[in-house]
N, C-alpha and C positions, 0 to 999 in steps of 0.2 A: 885813358888805360889805368895807370895806377891810382886815381881815384875809386874806379869803380873796384881796384881788388881789396882797398882798404873797408868799403861798405861791404864786401862778402866776407871779410875776416873778421870784422870785428863780432856779428852773431856767431860764427865759428869759436869765439873765444868765451862768449858768453854761455853757450851751449856746453864747453867745456868744464865752466866752472860749475855750471849746475848739476851736470852727470857725478862730477867729483862730489858734491855733496849729497845726491840720492845713494850714492855707491856705499857710504858709510853702513857698515854693519848694525842691524838692528839688535840691540844686548834686552831679551824679555826679562820684564822685573820678577825675582824668584821670592817666592817667601821663605823669611830666614829659618833657619833648623831651630824648633822650639827647644826650650832646656827641659831637663829631664823632669824636674819636679814640675814644671808648667804643663808638660804632656801628661803626668800621671794625674794631676787633680783636673784637668779637664777632658779626664775619659774615666772618671771614675763612676762606677757601677752601683756604688753603694746607694740604697733607695732613699727617696726624700719623704718629708709628711705626706704627699698626695701620690705618691707613688702606688697604684692597685696593688692589692693582695696577689693577684695573678697577672702578669704580662710579660712581653717577648722582648728580649735584647735585639740589636739590631738584624742579626743572624740568624732569628727564628729560634733560638733557645728559650727556655721557660724560666722566667725569675718567678718563685715564690717568695713573698714577705711575708712575715709572721710577726703579727703585733699579737700575741695574746697566745693563739692556736691556730693550726690548720693541719689538714690531713694531706699528707703526699706521699708518693712512690720514693725508695731510696735507691734505685738502681738509675744508672746511666748519672750520676752525679758529677759537676764540673769544679762545685766550690761552693762551699756548706760555711756558715758562722758555726763558732763552736761555741757560744753560749746558749746552745737551744738542746732542751731536753727532747730525748726519742722517747716514746711511748706505744707499748702495742695496743692495739685496737681489736675488740671483741667483735664478731660478725653480730649482725642485727637481721633477724628475721621476723618478718612480719611485725614491724616497728619495737622489737624488744631485743636485746641485747641476749646470745648464746656463749656457753663456755668457750666454744672454739676461736681461735685468732683469725683475726682477719689479715691472710698471707699479704693482700694486694696494696694496702696502704698501713701507714703508721701517724700517729699524732705527732707534730713537731710543737712544743711549747716553748713561750720566752719571746725576744724579741730579737730578729734575724734576718737571716735570707740564706735562700737556697738556689741554685742556679742549675737545671737538668738540661742534659743534649738532647738536641731534637734528634741526631745521629742521623740516618737516612729518610726520616718522617718530617712531620708536619706538626706544630702544637698550634691548638686555638683555645684560646679562653673564652668561655661562654656565659652571660649572665643571666641567670633564672630569676625572674620576676610572678613569683607566687605559679610558677611552673609545677608540671608533673611529667617527669622525664625518666625515660628507660634506657641505659647505654649496656652495649656489653662489655663485661666487666674488664676485659685487656686492653679495652682503649683509654680508661680513666686514670689519670695522673695526679691529679690534685684536685680538691675542692676547701671550701670555707669548712669552718665547725658549726656555722650558724645553718647549715643545710640540714635537711631531715633526710636519711637513707637506710636500706637496708638491700639484702641480697636475695638472689633468688636464682631459680632456672627458668629457663623460657620452657613453656607447656610442652608438653608432648615431644620434646628434643631429647629424651633420653639423658636428660645431664650434662648434656655436651655444647649446651649454651648459657654461658653463668652472666645475669644481669645483675644491676645496679641500679635501684630506685632511689631518684632523687627528687625532693619537693622544697618547696620553701622558695626563701630569697637568699641570694649569695651566688659567687662565681664556682666555677668547674671548668679544668682544662683536661681535652682529650688530644691523645696523639694517634695520628690517623697516616697510613702509608702514602694514600694519593688525595687527591681534592677533595673537600667535604663539601658535597651538595645534600639537597633533599627533595622527595618528591612528596605533592601532597596528595593522602588518601581520602576517598571519599566512598558513600555506601554504594554508589555506582560506577564508582573508578577503582576498584583493588589492582595491585599491583604486585609482581614475582618481583624480589632481590635477590642476587646471589649472595649465598652465604657468607664469601669471603670477603665480600663489602660492604655486609648490613653493620650498621654502627649502633643504632638504636632509633628510638622513635620519642615524639612527643605528641598529647595526644591521646584519644580513646583508639588507638591502634591494636588491632589485634593481631599479631603473626603467627602461621604456623610453620614449623619446618616441613621440608618435602624431602626428606633424605636419601632417597632415591636417585633424583636428579640436582641434588645442593641448592634449591631455591628456598626461600622463606615465602608463603603466600601472605600479604599483608592486605586486610580489609580493618573496617570500621569508618572513622573519622581522623585526621590529624595528619602528622607529616614524620615521613620515615629517614634518616641522615642514612646517606650511603659513601662509603669513600669510595671515588673513582681512581682506576691505576695511572701512573702517568710514566710517558716513556714509552720505548718501543718496546716490546719484550723481547730479550736478547737471543732465544731460542726460535722464536720465530713461530708462527702459527696461530690457535686459538692459546690465550693466556690464560693462566691457573685459576685468575681470578673472576673466568667468565664460565658460563656453562652453555648447554644446548636444549631448549625447551621441548619436552615431549610431544611426538608427531601427532599424539594422538589428540593433545590439548590444542588450547589456542591461546595466544598472548592477551591478558587480559587489556 
């Protein structure tokens, strides 16, 4: 009997030692707190040689890098280089400058940067490659000076829809309140787009405003840019960004 107790007791002692080792608390490896200088120079926002003229920060704000000249808006500014000169730009109509000042954009000249807040909307930098585009003026926030542009009105809109025609090669930035999508327009497939979401178009699209119902009838050939609303409408029911098609008509 004593031998039996010794054989049983020995594994019990080994088990106690193993449990004692296994019960040691695990101390996670925590990264060291960075020094102030290390943190600052590791988070620099200053543009480098390869930084595009129009780019986005990690949180979606628009960074405008000026190397000579850029056209941009000056509201919603978060930070700006002080070595940039600001010059007013005259409006252009039908390819020629007119005495009236273009209130939407200014010209920034020099070497530096500007960061514009996205606020509650979204910035999208787009690259034109010999394209011809039309954008509703209020959505334009910046563009390269290499682009050809002029301003005008959507035909048959009663001067209520201001447009910017942009052509050539270069970058342009738009800011929209929702998701930016596009719908293809073909001769056999026109579309109606609600006015509040109509951003512009590329190609040979011919839009006509239907003011009584708040839609634009888009025909021709190309693509129409549309800003889709995101998130639930706080008031419930039909959103103000949508509308009702006329009962006598038929959705194309």
